[in-house]
N, C-alpha and C positions, 0 to 999 in steps of 0.2 A: 272845487276843480283841481285843487293839489293833489287830494285824496285818489281823483280819477286816474289822475297822470301817475301816481304812486304804482297803484295797484296794474295800470298798463304795462308801465316798466318792469314791475315786477315779476309780472304775467311773462312778458318776454327773456328775461332772464332764467327764469326756471323752465322755460319751454327749450331756450337753448343748452341750459344744460342738461336735461332728459335728452335731448338730440345728441348731444356730444356722448353721454354717457351710454347712451343706445349702440352709436355707430364706432365708437372707439374700439371693440372687440374685432370689429372687421380688418382694421390694421395689425393686431396681435401685438399692441405694444405693452399691454397689460394683461395679468390673469382675469378671466370673467366670472362673476357669478350668476348661475341660469338655474333652470330647472324645465324639464320636459312638461308640455302641456298637452300632449297627444304624439301620434305617431308621424314624426317627421317635423315636429315643431317643439321650437324653445324659446322660452322667454329670456331675455336679459335683463336683468334688474340692477345693473350698474347705475343705468340713468335715473332712476327712482332712488336711489341710495345717494346718489350726487348732489339731487334735487332736494331731498332731506337734509343734508349736511349743511348745503346754502338756506335753507329755509332758517336752520338752529342758529348759524351764523347771522342771520339777519336780527331773527327774536335777541340773541343775545347781545348786539349791538344794541338792540333800541331798549334793552334793560339796562345796560350801561349809562345810556343816555338820559334813563327815567320817562322813557316815551311807550311803554310797553303796551299801555290800552289801544292806542291808535294803530300803532305796527302790527299788535297781532290780528287785529281785523283785516289790514290790508294785507298782510303777509300769507294770511291762511287763506284769503280770498283769491289772493292770485294762484296760490300753490295749488289750491283744488280744482281751478279754472286751466292750468297747465297740464295738470294731472289728465284732467278728462280729454282734452284737446291731444294731447300727446298719445293716449292710448288710443282715441279715434283715428289719429293718423299711422295706428301700429308702429310707433317707435317701441323698440326693445323684442317684437316679435319677429323671428328668423327660421327659416327652415334648414332643418339639420341634412 
């Protein structure tokens, strides 16, 4: 039960990070990292980079606590699920 709760909470955290990183360029607060994927379409990958930084931070904290084996499985599963759901929700895609 504790493992499922950990995966669900990390999934929500990663999905929020992906959404925030994807919608942050709309407000023009920071320079964006993006690439063209077609005529008039751009993918902003700031959200994925933010998710990856958060993933590495969680793994570093787990390594410092010497609980890397359980945290690696939980964090990786939550990361992959959040990535799939975020891409299905079209976070990061925008029309140029």
